[in-house]
C-alpha positions in Angstrom: -30.6 92.2 18.5 -32.3 94.4 15.8 -34.5 93.0 13.0 -31.9 93.9 10.5 -29.2 91.8 12.4 -31.6 88.9 12.6 -32.3 89.1 8.9 -28.6 89.2 8.1 -27.9 86.1 10.2 -30.8 84.2 8.5 -29.5 85.1 5.0 -25.9 84.1 6.1 -27.1 80.8 7.4 -29.1 80.2 4.2 -26.0 80.9 2.1 -24.0 78.4 4.2 -26.6 75.7 3.5 -26.6 76.5 -0.2 -22.8 76.4 -0.3 -22.8 73.1 1.6 -25.4 71.6 -0.8 -23.4 72.8 -3.7 -20.3 71.1 -2.4 -22.2 67.9 -1.7 -23.6 67.9 -5.2 -20.1 68.5 -6.6 -18.0 66.3 -4.4 -20.5 64.0 -2.7 -19.7 61.2 -5.2 -16.2 60.9 -3.7 -17.7 60.1 -0.3 -20.1 57.6 -1.9 -17.2 56.0 -3.9 -15.1 55.8 -0.7 -18.0 54.0 1.1 -18.4 51.6 -1.9 -14.7 50.9 -1.9 -14.6 50.1 1.8 -17.7 47.9 1.7 -16.5 46.3 -1.6 -13.0 45.7 -0.2 -14.4 44.1 2.9 -16.7 41.9 0.8 -13.9 40.9 -1.5 -11.6 40.1 1.5 -14.3 37.8 3.0 -14.8 36.2 -0.4 -11.1 35.5 -0.7 -11.1 34.1 2.8 -14.1 31.9 2.0 -12.4 30.7 -1.2 -9.1 29.8 0.7 -11.1 28.0 3.4 -13.0 26.0 0.8 -9.8 25.1 -1.1 -8.1 24.0 2.2 -11.1 21.9 3.1 -11.3 20.4 -0.3 -7.6 19.5 -0.3 -7.9 18.0 3.2 -10.8 15.9 2.1 -9.0 14.7 -1.1 -5.9 13.8 1.0 -7.9 11.9 3.5 -9.7 10.0 0.8 -6.4 9.2 -0.9 -4.9 7.9 2.4 -8.0 5.7 3.0 -6.9 3.3 0.3 -5.8 -0.1 1.6 -2.5 -0.6 -0.3 0.5 1.8 -0.3 0.7 1.7 -4.1 -3.0 2.7 -4.3 -2.3 5.6 -1.8 0.6 6.8 -3.9 -1.5 6.8 -7.0 -4.4 8.6 -5.3 -2.1 11.2 -3.8 -0.6 11.8 -7.3 -4.1 12.6 -8.6 -4.7 15.3 -6.0 -4.1 18.8 -7.3 -2.3 21.3 -5.1 -3.8 24.8 -5.0 -0.5 26.5 -4.0 3.2 25.6 -3.4 2.8 24.9 0.3 -0.1 22.4 -0.4 2.3 20.9 -2.9 4.9 20.4 -0.2 2.3 18.5 1.9 1.5 16.2 -1.0 5.1 15.6 -1.8 6.0 14.7 1.8 3.0 12.4 2.1 3.8 10.8 -1.3 7.4 10.2 -0.1 6.1 8.5 3.0 3.8 6.3 1.1 6.4 5.4 -1.5 8.7 4.3 1.3 5.8 2.1 2.6 5.5 0.7 -1.0 9.3 -0.1 -1.0 9.9 2.6 -3.6 13.0 4.3 -2.1 14.0 6.1 -5.3 10.5 7.4 -5.7 10.5 8.7 -2.2 13.8 10.5 -2.6 12.6 12.0 -5.9 9.5 13.4 -4.1 11.6 14.9 -1.4 14.1 16.4 -3.8 11.2 18.1 -5.6 10.6 20.0 -2.4 14.3 20.8 -1.9 14.4 22.4 -5.3 11.1 24.3 -5.0 12.1 28.0 -4.4 8.5 29.0 -3.9 8.2 27.3 -0.4 9.6 28.4 2.9 13.2 27.3 3.6 12.3 25.2 6.6 10.2 22.8 4.4 13.1 22.5 2.0 15.5 21.8 4.8 13.3 19.1 6.3 13.0 17.5 2.9 16.7 17.6 2.3 17.4 16.1 5.8 15.0 13.3 5.2 16.4 12.6 1.7 20.0 12.5 3.0 19.0 10.0 5.8 17.3 7.8 3.3 20.5 7.6 1.2 22.7 6.4 4.1 23.4 3.2 2.2 23.6 4.5 -1.3 25.2 8.0 -1.2 28.9 8.4 -0.6 29.7 9.5 3.0 31.5 12.6 1.7 28.4 13.8 -0.2 26.1 13.2 2.7 28.5 15.0 5.0 28.4 18.1 2.7 24.6 18.1 2.9 24.5 17.7 6.6 27.2 20.4 7.1 25.0 22.8 5.2 22.0 22.0 7.5 24.2 22.0 10.6 25.1 25.7 10.4 24.2 28.0 13.3 20.7 29.3 13.2 19.3 26.4 11.2 16.4 24.7 13.0 17.7 21.3 12.1 21.3 22.2 13.1 21.6 19.7 16.1 19.9 16.8 14.2 22.3 17.4 11.3 25.2 17.5 13.7 24.1 14.1 15.1 24.1 12.7 11.6 27.6 14.1 11.1 28.7 12.2 14.2 27.1 9.0 12.9 29.0 9.4 9.6 32.2 9.9 11.7 31.5 6.6 13.4 30.9 4.9 10.1 34.2 6.2 8.9 36.0 4.9 12.0 36.7 8.4 13.3 35.8 7.7 17.0 37.5 10.9 18.3 35.6 13.0 15.7 32.3 11.5 16.7 32.9 12.0 20.4 33.8 15.6 19.7 30.7 16.1 17.6 28.5 14.6 20.2 30.1 16.8 22.9 29.3 19.9 20.8 25.7 18.8 20.7 25.7 18.1 24.4 26.9 21.6 25.2 24.4 23.4 23.0 21.8 25.4 24.9 19.0 24.3 22.4 19.6 20.5 22.8 16.5 18.6 23.6 16.4 16.0 26.5 16.1 13.1 24.1 19.0 14.2 21.9 21.0 15.0 25.1 20.4 11.5 26.4 21.5 10.0 23.0 24.6 12.0 23.0 25.6 10.9 26.5 25.0 7.3 25.7 27.0 7.3 22.5 29.9 9.2 24.1 30.1 6.6 26.8 29.6 3.7 24.4 32.6 5.1 22.4 34.8 5.1 25.5 34.6 8.9 25.9 34.0 10.9 29.1 31.0 13.3 28.7 31.8 16.9 29.7 28.6 18.2 31.3 30.1 21.5 32.4 28.5 23.4 29.6 25.4 21.2 29.1 22.0 22.6 29.9 20.3 21.1 32.9 17.3 18.8 32.3 15.0 19.7 35.2 12.9 16.5 34.6 16.0 14.4 35.3 17.2 16.6 38.2 
């Protein structure tokens, strides 16, 4: 390679370096900003996680302190003073309050706490369903059977996680109304469901027999623990 070729290559390389430096001076701030955003985003995410963890721990400590009171009335009052940081924390407080109100013989107050969850559109449906189921069972002596039946029928639809338990309540309402055949049919439907638990399956068998029915086990799932 001649001296002139070597000189040309050196000049070309120098130009490339100059162009690169010029680009870095012109656009380098974008790279710096990108790095800052990535680092800042990660730091903010960790901050949010730490905040959420601290809130959860604070809520847990407040609930434990409230439940440490000796009397049910005092526990209800203490739980009422705890502030929920989000809707789901509010669900937990309402459920616990309902339980403590029951212990304090305040049935209406317990139902009111549960209904507050039922009407809360900001929480997952499963929590609302559980609260509705509990509220309906608590009103077995005070709510007309027809109204309770409507509530349990809504919970007993296919796909609802409380479907089988709601169907059991419908069977109990049928017994209460003297509809033995309807109750047996309802329990047989429960017995034949693939999702039935061993405990519920056993209850269904016992009630069908007690009502003078003959359980049809042809479509019932096999409980391996019972052979």
